C-alpha positions as CSV (number, residue, x, y, z in Angstrom):
1,M,10.5,258.9,64.5
2,T,9.6,256.7,61.5
3,A,9.5,257.4,57.9
4,R,8.4,255.6,54.7
5,I,10.0,255.9,51.3
6,L,7.5,256.9,48.7
7,F,8.3,255.5,45.3
8,L,7.6,258.1,42.6
9,P,6.4,256.7,39.3
10,N,9.2,256.3,36.7
11,R,8.9,258.7,33.9
12,R,10.2,257.9,30.4
13,A,13.9,257.3,30.8
14,H,15.4,259.7,28.3
15,C,18.9,259.2,29.6
16,G,18.8,255.7,30.9
17,T,18.1,254.3,34.4
18,V,19.8,254.6,37.7
19,H,19.4,251.3,39.6
20,V,19.4,250.7,43.3
21,M,20.5,247.1,44.0
22,G,22.1,244.9,46.5
23,E,21.1,243.7,50.0
24,R,21.8,244.6,53.6
25,A,24.3,241.8,54.2
26,T,26.6,243.0,51.4
27,G,25.5,246.6,51.1
28,F,23.5,248.5,48.5
29,E,25.0,250.1,45.4
30,I,23.8,252.3,42.6
31,G,24.6,252.2,39.0
32,H,23.6,253.9,35.8
33,E,22.4,251.9,32.8
34,S,22.4,253.6,29.4
35,A,19.1,254.1,27.6
36,S,20.2,251.5,25.1
37,G,21.0,249.0,27.8
38,N,24.4,248.4,26.3
39,S,26.5,250.1,29.0
40,W,26.7,250.7,32.7
41,G,28.6,253.3,34.7
42,S,28.6,255.8,37.6
43,F,28.6,253.0,40.2
44,D,28.7,254.0,43.8
45,G,28.5,252.3,47.1
46,P,28.3,250.2,49.2
47,F,25.7,252.0,51.2
48,S,24.6,250.4,54.5
49,T,20.9,251.0,54.0
50,A,18.6,251.1,51.0
51,I,17.4,254.6,52.1
52,E,20.9,256.0,51.7
53,A,21.3,254.3,48.3
54,I,17.9,255.6,47.1
55,G,18.8,259.1,48.1
56,A,22.2,258.8,46.4
57,A,20.4,257.5,43.2
58,H,18.1,260.4,43.1
59,A,21.0,262.8,43.7
60,L,23.0,261.2,40.9
61,N,20.1,261.5,38.6
62,R,19.6,265.2,39.5
63,D,23.2,266.2,39.5
64,Q,24.8,264.1,36.7
65,Y,21.9,263.5,34.4
66,G,19.7,266.6,34.9
67,G,16.8,264.5,36.2
68,T,16.2,262.8,32.9
69,C,16.8,259.2,34.0
70,G,14.4,256.8,35.6
71,V,15.2,255.4,39.0
72,E,14.6,251.7,39.5
73,V,14.7,250.3,43.1
74,H,15.2,246.6,43.0
75,T,13.1,244.3,45.2
76,A,15.6,243.7,48.1
77,A,16.3,247.4,48.3
78,A,12.6,248.2,48.3
79,R,12.0,245.7,51.1
80,D,14.8,247.2,53.2
81,A,13.5,250.7,52.8
82,N,9.9,249.6,53.6
83,P,10.1,246.5,55.8
84,D,6.3,246.8,56.7
85,Q,5.2,246.6,53.1
86,E,3.7,243.2,52.3
87,A,4.7,242.8,48.6
88,F,6.6,244.5,45.9
């Protein structure tokens, strides 16, 4: 069974942005950046795959921030989640 991650368009980030970052060699992590960009928090990880980290980022956004944050998947994580995708 195979699956693809569908990236949903970011809506306006009222409560900041949850980032998915890292790479497979060192693990993926998630972190919340405030709307002002002046502070970071709610770090979690490492996750062994980007798919796990992306799921955790959306769960953090839903459970902690009421779904009001944007979720940004950095390039290495996007490539790990969708290895057949040609470019990001």
